[in-house]
C-alpha positions, 0 to 999 in steps of 0.5 A, spaced: 464 367 700 459 372 699 452 370 697 451 374 691 458 370 688 455 364 691 449 365 686 453 367 680 456 360 681 450 357 681 448 360 675 453 358 671 453 351 674 445 352 671 448 353 664 451 347 663 446 343 666 441 346 662 445 342 655 445 335 659 438 334 662 432 334 659 427 340 659 421 337 664 427 335 669 431 341 669 425 346 670 422 341 675 428 339 680 435 344 677 431 351 676 427 352 682 434 350 686 438 356 689 444 358 692 445 358 700 452 359 700 459 356 699 464 355 705 469 351 706 469 347 700 461 345 700 457 348 696 449 349 700 444 348 695 436 350 697 430 347 694 422 349 694 420 341 693 421 336 699 421 331 693 427 334 690 432 332 695 432 325 694 430 325 687 437 330 684 441 325 689 439 320 686 438 321 679 442 327 677 448 328 682 453 326 678 451 331 672 451 336 678 458 334 681 461 335 673 458 342 672 461 344 679 467 341 677 467 345 670 466 351 672 470 351 678 475 347 676 475 343 683 471 338 686 466 340 691 462 337 697 454 339 695 448 339 700 441 340 698 436 343 703 428 343 703 427 350 705 420 351 707 420 358 707 422 359 700 417 353 698 411 358 701 414 363 697 414 360 691 408 357 692 405 364 693 408 367 686 405 361 682 399 363 684 400 370 682 402 368 676 396 363 675 392 368 677 395 374 672 395 369 665 387 368 668 385 375 667 388 376 660 384 375 654 384 368 651 388 371 644 395 374 648 395 368 653 402 365 652 404 358 650 405 353 655 412 354 657 417 348 659 417 350 666 409 350 666 409 343 663 414 341 668 410 343 674 405 340 671 409 333 671 411 334 678 404 333 681 405 326 677 411 325 680 408 326 687 402 322 685 407 316 684 413 317 689 410 309 692 416 308 687 423 306 690 427 312 687 433 307 688 430 301 683 432 305 676 436 302 670 443 306 673 444 301 678 441 295 676 447 290 675 446 286 669 449 279 669 448 273 665 442 272 669 438 278 667 441 280 660 435 279 656 430 281 661 433 287 662 434 289 655 427 288 653 425 292 660 430 298 657 426 297 650 420 298 653 422 304 657 424 307 651 418 306 646 412 304 650 407 300 647 411 300 640 413 292 641 413 287 647 406 289 650 405 286 655 412 284 658 412 279 663 418 277 667 417 272 671 422 269 677 424 267 684 423 272 689 429 277 690 431 276 683 430 284 681 423 283 677 420 289 681 427 293 680 426 293 672 419 294 673 420 300 677 426 302 673 421 302 667 416 307 671 422 311 673 425 312 666 418 314 663 416 319 669 423 322 667 423 322 660 416 322 657 412 326 662 406 326 658 405 319 660 401 317 666 404 311 670 401 307 675 405 302 679 401 297 683 402 290 687 396 285 685 395 285 692 393 292 693 389 292 686 385 286 689 383 290 695 381 296 690 377 291 686 373 288 692 372 296 695 369 298 688 364 292 689 363 294 696 355 296 697 358 301 703 362 305 697 358 305 692 355 312 694 362 317 694 360 323 691 361 325 684 363 318 682 361 311 684 366 307 687 366 302 681 368 308 676 373 311 680 376 304 680 375 303 672 379 310 672 384 309 676 387 303 672 384 305 665 386 312 664 393 311 664 398 310 658 403 304 662 401 300 668 406 296 672 403 290 676 407 286 681 406 279 683 400 277 678 400 270 681 396 273 687 390 273 683 390 265 683 383 263 685 380 270 685 375 269 680 371 276 680 378 279 680 381 276 674 375 277 671 376 285 672 384 285 670 382 282 664 378 287 662 383 292 664 388 289 660 384 288 654 381 296 654 389 298 656 391 293 649 386 295 645 387 303 646 395 301 645 397 302 652 403 299 655 403 293 661 408 290 664 407 284 669 411 280 674 410 273 677 414 268 681 412 263 675 410 263 668 402 264 666 402 257 665 403 255 672 399 260 675 393 255 677 385 257 675 389 262 671 383 262 665 386 261 658 383 268 656 387 272 661 393 267 660 393 269 653 394 276 654 400 275 659 403 271 653 401 275 647 407 280 648 414 277 650 415 272 657 422 273 659 425 270 666 431 272 671 435 267 674 439 267 681 446 271 679 452 268 678 458 269 682 461 275 678 454 278 677 454 277 685 460 280 686 458 286 682 452 287 686 456 288 692 461 292 689 455 297 686 452 297 693 458 299 696 459 305 691 452 307 693 455 308 700 462 310 698 465 304 702 472 302 701 473 294 702 478 289 700 475 285 694 476 279 698 470 281 702 465 282 697 468 274 695 466 272 701 459 275 701 459 272 694 460 265 695 456 264 701 449 268 699 447 265 693 440 264 692 437 271 690 439 279 690 435 280 696 439 276 701 446 278 699 444 285 699 441 284 707 448 280 708 452 286 705 447 291 709 448 287 716 456 288 715 456 295 714 451 296 720 455 293 724 461 296 721 458 303 723 456 302 730 462 299 731 466 305 728 471 300 724 474 298 717 470 293 713 475 287 713 474 280 711 475 278 718 470 282 721 465 280 715 466 273 717 465 275 724 458 278 723 455 273 718 459 267 721 457 263 715 462 257 717 457 255 722 452 255 717 449 249 714 451 247 707 445 248 702 439 245 703 436 240 697 430 237 695 432 230 698 433 234 705 427 236 705 424 230 703 427 225 708 426 230 714 418 230 712 418 223 711 421 221 718 416 226 721 410 222 718 413 215 719 414 214 711 420 214 706 422 217 700 420 211 696 413 212 698 413 219 696 416 217 689 411 212 688 404 211 686 401 210 693 395 214 694 394 212 702 391 219 705 398 219 710 403 218 703 399 223 700 398 228 705 406 227 707 407 228 700 403 235 698 407 237 705 414 236 702 413 238 695 411 245 699 416 245 703 422 244 697 418 250 693 419 254 699 426 252 701 430 251 696 426 255 691 428 250 686 423 250 680 417 245 679 421 242 674 426 240 678 421 237 683 417 234 679 423 230 677 425 228 684 418 226 686 417 222 680 410 226 678 407 230 673 409 238 673 402 239 675 401 234 680 406 238 684 403 245 683 397 242 685 401 240 692 404 246 693 397 250 692 393 246 696 398 246 702 399 253 701 392 255 702 391 250 708 397 253 712 393 259 713 387 256 716 390 249 719 394 251 726 396 243 727 398 243 719 402 250 720 406 247 727 407 241 723 411 245 717 414 249 723 417 243 726 419 240 719 424 246 718 426 247 725 429 240 724 432 242 717 436 247 721 437 243 726 
């Protein structure tokens, strides 16, 4: 097809998209694309923004398909390619336009246009591109395990700092806490471009804080390191802090977090926090910080049930246009039950092998790849306790007794640590099994977690007990 005809079609498609996509997103991602050709039922688009290839495909591709269908009366294949030459020309034109505007008398300078606002927002998008673009509300599968947490997260995204502030989401590893948190960030960036969002892992925050108090970092040009640190985490509208449990025992950093949260909350800024446990279960957390965490709303995400696991697998298949029998999803969902991460890992393993071997994903093929029938039954707290007791020459009865001898006490600490790590059972469940207080279980877990980093003999013992459980 003639390029002029392709450009005419694209102009009509844009007119359709203009009515369905918010201004800032339209002017940033859609209006800056151009038609490059239409051959063999494939419409080729080029863009001046490298980030647009991923963002349009993952956020606006359905609307793009619908608009082409409406204009052409048929479905077409769509390709989007970043064009470096076009990008350079675009930047030159933008600089020229900016120069022309700066030379105009203030009285006749035009109002800021939707496009200029959108382009200003683009720099923000690129600054926070560490948000994983697959973590959006659109592809979060809601089940009974996450329904309340999802509803709260969506409400916060729609109305930041209006209620549920801070929002504290807790649950085991791989259940979707980070997905929901980053979905909030994406929603706000795409729908409320005037708000500044910052996503940070707690470990990164700790590193930034240490650098800010390091004497070697104190003089760096116009701003001191501590001033840069304060600006980074306080000059924002929405703070998303992941894995807050890593704060434990870091006294100075806890103080910095308290002052950061206090400043943001006093200025009515939104805070969202994730953790693998409740605030009251994070050892050494000061009351003033715990109360900040709990002053909004606290919600949990639990492991998904069978129906939700199947829906998650079907959603993953839809994302890559995979067709497979329902029995494949059933098989994976029945054998990977602890969290979404391991479920997705099993799915990715099957599809990767299928791609390499260029074969269909059938039940027989999934069984061959995953070999779940050879896997042991799920490990229980009792299994862990027995293996640990055998290793140290004590008994489960010793663990449950009030005996305080060094041998029994040390072995019990390790059994508690492994029970939490391997079974992912709650501290309440572990405490019930060992006939001990909840706080005692927390202490045992944290003690071994800290010691194992420095004690090679302990690390070796833990590895051997784990190996015996796999055997």
